[in-house]
Each structure stands twice: as structure tokens, then as C-alpha cells.
N, C-alpha and C positions, 0 to 999 in steps of 0.2 A: 361432468358439469357442462352446461350449455354455454356457448359463447354469447354474452349479452350484446355484443356489437353487431352480430350478424342480423341481417334483415330477412324477413320472411319473403317467400316468392312473390306474394301479392304486393308487398311494399316495394320490392325491387322493380316489379313491372310498372307500378305507379310512378316510381322515380324515373324509369326509362321513358314512359309516356310523357311525363312533364318535361323532361329534357328535350325530347324530340319536338314537342310542341313549342317550347321556348326558343329553340334554335331555328326552327322553321319560320317562326314569326320574325325573328331578328336577322335572318339571313340576308334579306334584301337591304336592311339598314346597314349591316356590316359591309356588304359589297359596295354600297353607295359611298360610305365613309372611306373605304380603301381606294376607290376610284378617285375621289376628291384629293386624298392625301397623295396618291401617286402623281396625279396631274400637277398638283401644287409643287411637289418636290422635283418633278421633271423640269418645270420652268426654272426653279432655283438652280438646279444642276446645269441647265443649258446656259444660264446667265453666268454662272461661276466659271465654266470652262471657256466661254467666249472671252471673258475678261482675262482669264489665266493665259490663254493662247495669245491674246493681243499683247499682254505685258511681256511675255517671254519669247515672242517671235524673233527678235534680234538675237537673243541668247541662243536659241535653237539653230538659227542660220549659222552663227559663228561656230557652234559645236559641230554641226554637220560638216562645215568646211574643214575644220581641224581633223575630224574623224576620217573624211575621205582623203585628205592629204597624207595622214599617217598610214592609211591602208595602201595608198599608191606607193609610198616609200617602201613598205614591207614587201609588196608584190614585185618591186623592182629588184630586190635582193636575191 
């Protein structure tokens, strides 16, 4: 019994040709969208990290001071 779901070679080739044509047409649109999306998110990330580091600058300085003090005490022993 033949498999009803299998496509003939001609149909497969037609499908491949259509997919190649479709993707080649839309390739530049997709790339443009990805560039826009990337640049938009790059700005968001930059703003977020700038704000994050400004807010936590004092905490980081305090943590670093404690870390290096503890390390100095360990090394003296």
C-alpha cells in the first residue's frame, strides 16, 4: 500500500523552489528587522547597565573594601 502522505519528486522540487524563492525574497527584510531589534535592545541594555552601575557603585566599593581586607587578613596568617 502506498503512503498517501508522500509527495512525488516533482511536488518536492516545486516545494523546495517555492521555499528558496520565498526565503530569498524575505532575507533582506529579516536582516533589516534583526538589525533594528538588535540596535534597539543594545540601547536599552546600555541604559540599564549604566543605571545599575550608578545605583550600586557605593555597594561595590564597600564590598571590594571588605573583600580585600579579608584577603589581607588571610594572607597574614
